[in-house]
N, C-alpha and C positions, 0 to 999 in steps of 0.2 A: 574776860578779855576776848576781843574779836580776832579771828585768824587773819594773818597778813596774806596768806594764800589759801584759796579754797577751791578744790575740784569737787564737782557734784555730778555724778553719772556722766563723766566726761569721756569722750572718745574722739579719735582723730584718724583720718585716712588720707594719705598723700594723694595728690591728683593723679600721679602716674601709676598708682598701685591699685590692685583689684580688691584687696582686703585691708582692714584697719591695722594701724601700728599700735594704737592704744585702745583698750576696751574698759568700760565701766570703772573709771578711776574715781574713787571717793577718798579724798585726802585733805587734811587741814594742817597747816604749818603756822606756828605762832611767832610773834616777835621774841627774840632772845633765844630761839631754838637753833641748834647746830645739827643738821640732818645729813646723813650719808645716803645718797641714792646709789644703790649697789645693783649690779646685774651684768650678765654676759653681753657680748656684742649682739645687737639686734633685739635686745630685751625691751627696748623702748625708753631707756633712762635718759638718753640725750634728747629724744623727741619730747619727753615730759618737760624737760627744762627749757627747751626751745619754745614751748607753748607759754611758759611763764615770762620769758624775756621778750616775747613778741615776734621772734623770727618766724614762728608759726602763728597766724597764717600770712603775715605780711611779706615775708621773703620766700617761704616754702608754702605754696598753695595747697589746699586740701579741704576736706569736709570735716567740720567740727560738729559734734553732738554734745548735748549737756552744757554745763556751765563751768567757767573758770574765772574767778575774780582775784585780782591782785590789788591790794590796798583798797578794796571795795569797788574797783572798777572792772567791768566785764572786758576781758582782754580783746575779744573779737570786735568790740565796738570802740576800742582805743586805737593807738598807733604806736609804732616803735619809738617815736620821739617821746610820747607821753610815758611809755613804760620805761624808757631809759632813765627817766628822772627818779625811778623807784628801784630798778633792777640793774645791777652791774654784772657783767659776765667776763670771765677769763676763759677764752676758747682753748680747746685742746690743740688745734692747729694755729700756732702763734703767728705764722705768716699771714693768715687771713685777718689778723687783728691790727697789724701795724698801719699807721696812717702818717707818721712823722718821717722826716728824712734823716733824723738822728735819734739816738736813744732818749736824749733829753727832751726833744720835741714830742716824742711819743708819750713819755711819762706826763708831759705838761698838757696833753690834748684836752682832757676833761676839765682841767683848771681853766684853760683858755676859753672853753665853751661857757664856763660860768663867769667869764670876764674878771677873773682874779687879777689884781694889780701885778705888774711885772716884778716889782720889788719884793712882793710877797710870794710870787710864784717860784722864783729861782731857788730860794732856800728850801721850799717844799719839794721841788724836783730833786735837789741834792740829797735831802733827807730820805725820800722814798727810794732813790737809787741805792743809797747806803744800806737801807734795811735789807735789800736782796743781794747785796754784794756787787753792785754794778756801778759804783761811784766813779770808777776809773774808765768807764766806757760811755760817758755821757755824750761825747762827740762822735761816737762810732755810728756807722750805718747799720740799722737793725738786721738787714738781710745778710750781712757779712758775719754775723755772730753764729756761734754753735747753737744747736738745738736747745740745750739747757739754758744758755745765756738768753736766748729769745724768750723762753718761758719766764725767766726772772723779770725781764722787762715788762712782759704782759701783766704779771702779778703787780709790779710796781705801778703800772698804769691805772689799775682800779683803785689804788689808794687815793687818787685824786678825785674820785667820785664820792659825793655825799649821798649815798643811796642806802635804803634800809633793807634791801635784799641783795645778797652777793652770791653768785653762782660760780663755782670753780669746776670746769669741765676737764677732768683728768689732769689736775695740776702737777702731778708727780711724774708724768710720763717721760719727760726728757731730762729730769734733774738727777744729779749724782746723789748717793744716799744721804750724805750730811746735809746737802742743800735741800733735799726732800724733807728731812726733819725740820730744817729751818722754815720751809714753806708751811708745814703742818703747824709749827709754832706760831707763824704769822697769822694763819687762818684762825687759830685758837684765840690769839689776842683780839682779832677783829670780832670774834663771837662774844667777847665780854660786854659789848654794847647791847644792852637788853632791849633796845628799840630795833635791832637789826637781826634778820634771819640769815643764816649761812646754809647754803646747799652745796655739798661736795659730790660730784659724780666721779666715782672711781670703782675699779675692781680689785685694786691692790689693798685688800682689807687690812692686813697686818700693818702696813705703813701708815694708813690713815688712823688706826687705833693707837698710834704712838701718843696721841692726845685724845681725851674722851670725846665722844659724841653723844648727843641726847637720844637719838633714834636712828634706826636703819630702816630704810624703805627698800625692800628687795623686789626688783622687777624681774618678771619672767614671761616671755612671749606676750608682751604688751599689757600684762596685768600686774597688779600688786600681789606678790606671793606672800609677803610678810611686812608688817609694820610693827616693829618690836624693838627691844633693847639689845645692845650688842651681846650681852651675856646670854640672853635667851636664844639668840640666833646661833651663837657658837655651839650651844648644846644640841641644837636641832640638826636633822639630816638635810636641811634645805640648801646649805651651801653647796654640797656635792651635787644634789639634784639639779641645782640651777647653774652649775658650771663655774663656781667661784672657788678660788684657792683659799684654804684655811691657813691661819698662821702656822709657821714652821714648828713652833714649840708644841702646838696641839697635835700636829702630825707625829712628832716624836712621842708624845704621850700615848697616842693611839697605837703606834708601833710597839710600845713597851707594854701594852695591855692595861693601861690605866682607865679607870672609869671616870669620865668627865663629871658625872653627877656628884662624885665625892669631893670635888674641889671647888672652892669659892673664887669669885672674881676672875673668871676665865678670860675676860677681855683685857686684863692688865697683868702682864707677867710679873711686874714689880710687886703687885698686891696679891698675886696668886698664892693661896694657902694650900700647899700640897699635903695630902694625908700621908701618914707613915707608910702605908701600903704603896702609894704612888711613888714616893721617894725611892723605896727599895726596888721597885720595878724599873724605874728610870735609870738608877745606878747600874743595875744589871745590864740593861740595854746599851748604855753608853760605854760600858767597859768590855763588851763582848767583841771578839775579833770576828769579822764577817768575811772579809776577802782581802787578798793581797792587792795593792794598787797595781794597775796595768803598767807593763814595762813599755817604754817608748821605743819605737823603731830606731835603728842606728842611722837610717837614711834621713838626711836633713833636707826638707823641701823648701824651707825659708831660712835665710840667714841675714841678719842685720849686723854689719861690721863698722863700728865707729861712725855711725850715721849722724849727720847734722843736717838741718834744713831750715831755710828762711824764706818767707813769702816775699819780703820787701828788700832782701839783700843786705839788711842792716841787723835785725834782731832775729836770732835763731829761736824757732818755736820747738825744735827738737835739738838735743845736744848729747853727744857721746852715747848713742843708743846701740847696745850690743845684746842680741838674743838670737836664739835659733828655735825652730819648730820642726819636730820630726814628722815624717809621713804618717798620716792617720791620726795625729793627735787632735784633741778637742781642747781649745785654749780660750780662756776668758781674758779679754783685754779690758782692764778696768782702771778707773781713776776719776779725778774730779773733772767737771766741765772745763773745756779749754786746755786740758793737760797735754794734748798731742795725740790722743788715741786715733781720731779720724785722719789726722795728717799721716800717721804711720801707715794706715790702711791705703791712703792715696799713693804713698810711695810704693807700696807693694803692688798696686794696680798699675803703676806707671803713669798715673795722672799728673804727678809731679815727680821730679828727679832730685836725688840728694845734692845738697850743697857741698857735702863732704862725706867720705866713706862709700860703702857699697851695700846694695841690697841684692842678694842672690836668690834666684828662683830655680829650683832643681839644679843648683850648681852654676847657673849662668847669670852674669851680671845683667840686671834689667836695663842698664843704660845702653846695652847692645841689642835690645829687643824693642820692637814697635808696640804700641798700645794694642794693636790687633793680635800680635803674637802673645802678649801677656794675657789678653782677654780670652784666648783659647784655653788658658790654664787656670785663671783666677776669675771668679765671679764675685761681684761686690753689690750687696743690697744696701742702698743708701738709707740714712736715717729718715729723711723726708721723702715719702713716696711720691709727692707731687713733682719732684725733680727727676723722676724716672719714667713716669707714665706717658705713653705716646699715643696709643690706640684709643678708640672710643668704647669698645666692648671688651669685657673682661677676658673671654676666651681668646680673643684676637691678641690682646696684650701678652698673655701667657705663651702663646705660640709664636710671637714675633721673632724672638732670638733664634728659635729653631728654623723658622722660615728663612731668615737672613743667611743661615749656615747651610741652606740648600737641602734640608731634610724633606723627605717625601710627605705628601699630604696625609697618608695613613699613619706615618710615624708621629707627625705633629699632633694628630687627633688622639692617638693612643697615649702619648706622653703627657699631653695637656690634660686629658681627662684624669690620668693617674695623680698628677700633682694638684689639680683642682679639688679632687676628693680629699687628698691628704691635708690640704690647707682649708678644708671646710668651705669651699667656694663653688662646688659643682652646681648646686641648685641655682646659683646666681650667675652662671657662666654667660648667659645672654644679656645680662643687665648692662646698662651704660655705666661707665666708670664714674661719671659725674654724679650718679645717684647714690653712691655708696659712702659709708663713713670713712673717716681718716684711718681707723684701725683696719677696716676691710681693705682699703687701698694698700695698706702695709702688707697684708697677706698676699695681695695680687703681685706685688713686686718680689716678695719671697718666692712665690710660685714660679714666676717667670725666670728667676735665676737658678733655682734648684732643678728646673726642667733640663738644664744644660749638663748636669752631672760633671762639674769641673773637677780639677785636681785639688783646688783650694777654694773654699767658699767662705767669704767674709760677710758677716751679717751685722750691720750697724744698728744697734738697739732693736733687735727683732721682736721683742715682746712689748715694746711701747704701744699702748692702745689695744693690746690683745687680752681678752678674757682667758680664764684658765683652760677652758675647753679648747679654744682655738690655739692657745699657746701649746697645750699638750699635743694636739694634732701635728702642729708644725715641728715641735721638737722630736716627736716620734719619727717623723719622716726624715728630718735632717740626721738624726742619730742612726737611722737605717742606712742612709747614704754613707755615713762614716763607717758603720759596721760592715756593710755588704760590699761596698765599692772602694773602701779605704780612702775616701775623700777627707782631706784635712779641713777642719772647721775652726774658724776664728770668730768668736762672738765679742763684738765691742758692746759692752753692756754696763748698766748701773744696777741690774737686777741680780742681787746676791743669791736669790733662789735659783736662778738659771745657772750661776757659777757653781753652786754646791751640787746641783742635781745633774748637770750635763757636761761638765768639763773636768779634765784631770789636773790642769795647771792654770795658774793665773799670771799674766804679765801686767805689771802695775806701773802706770805713769803718774807723775806729779810735776806740774810746772815744766814740762818739756824734758824731764829726765826719767830714766828707768829706776824705780825704787825697789822693785822686787820681781823675781821670776821663779816661782816656787809652786808647790802643791797648794790647791785651794784652801785646804784645812789649815795649812801653815800661815798663809797670807791673812786669812780671816781671824786668826788667833793672835796676830802680831799687832799690838796696840800702836806701835810707832808707825807702821805701814798704814794702818787704818786712819791715823790722824793726818799723815802726809797726803794721802790720796783721797781725802774726803769720803771715805767709806764709813760704815757704821758697824758696830758689833751686832751680829745677827742674834735673833732670839735663841738660837741653839747655844751660842756663846754665853748669853746671859742666863739661860737655864742651867748650863753646866756649872757656872759660878755659883748659882743659887744652891746647887747640890753639893758644892765643894769639890768638883771634879776639874780635871785639866781640860780647858776648852778645846785645844787642838785635838786631843784624843777623842773627845765627844763628837766633834764635827767629823773627824775621820771615820769614826765608827758608824755615824749616821749615813755618810756617803757610802760606806761599805755595805750597809744593810740595803740601801736603795739599789745599789748595783746588783746585789744578789737577787733582789726582787725582779729587776729588769731581765736578768739572765734567765730566771725561772720562767718569766712570761714568754720570752723568746723561744724557749724549748717547748 
């Protein structure tokens, strides 16, 4: 069988850069294969796929060496139009992909290009929208949707393409956990077509491995570091070396002192055969008391009292919301896409005001405060970085808010350099913002807000598009602000890893209502809450069940162990 994609001694250097982004790529991908392209930010994984779909060199100019053929045609001699007949791509930045004025029009775009009859097109659009749970939004404007809803529309859009290579660029970045599982299921279904190759670009390894992949191509510094099976990669030290987070259940096994070589089928927790020795070590680890949960301050910095809110004055998107956040707490705000999480954050920031009830900030009703007054106390990092970026150069963007507040040039330089280093952006400080990836833009917006050291920091999906190394740098810095300055942190997130490792409590929304406000271990062990909020059982939960242990206790003790490790590192 001939490969559908063949790289031979391939390299690429962007026009604006002095050194190549890809080096010596030799890779063959065959019809019917489902391949995960894994790597940290800047590793070259997105560039690799942009070479396949023709964005390189036809949209992003640069110097190509070697050969790349797709369906037998040399890409540098083809065109984007020709390649689009073969390659379909779901972009990480959904806004960059929309062409229709409504969800239905956008899903129908590829079908219209193929001149599909209208009577045939309409049921196809409805079917594809239903597959991703967007059947009730067909008349909506795409740009008014939440980040996760936009991603669903983009995925539905590629179903209209009859192509034999499908590329998914970080398809899980903005999806809630259950919808992420649905997306992985959908991709798996598409991979059943043995004439089609599926390429998934992701760094969320555990989530992708919810369904099997044939191969993993691990990218590092523009080169292929590994081309292997999931099981072999999980046993190797390469994940840590290349800045990729391993699955949580493997982390627990390592903490417990288990030898991974003794256990079969590491890539599938359901099929994992634990040795007797590993079972005993894990049971000891999950039942050991490591630390008392931290006690919250009595001082309430945020209070929502009977809050309701409507955008159109007719239908409430939030109803009867009551919760409080103590000074210095780290809170995960979680729930399904469109549940009201971002709306609650907008209420806190004063961007919108309650239709009913009160939002109190340091005991003061925000209706009596201007946005400027609230902005001095609350910093909000939006989910979409493109909606926040103003300046052309990275260091100028990070220093902008400090400049507006009248800080001295020396203060701006000192603070900006500190946060640029913490967010792994210092080497790129003089780069144009237009030249960096979506995930790197996300880091710039985080850096610009944490530079202000506010009383409350709200981070909307801070880990979307971030590799483990960048995620760790950002979280270490944010947690340092919390620990050293007492800044209250609210993470609006779908990332259960973040909730487990970096927060004390979770506030859970579902369909505009508050369904839980409890310790993270309690929320993630509550099947009813998980179902209502479109969460999923973490691999720690499933591992505890496999061992016959109480999941809440196991998650609690895992969090306690990690807290103890962090405290020891700080000392």
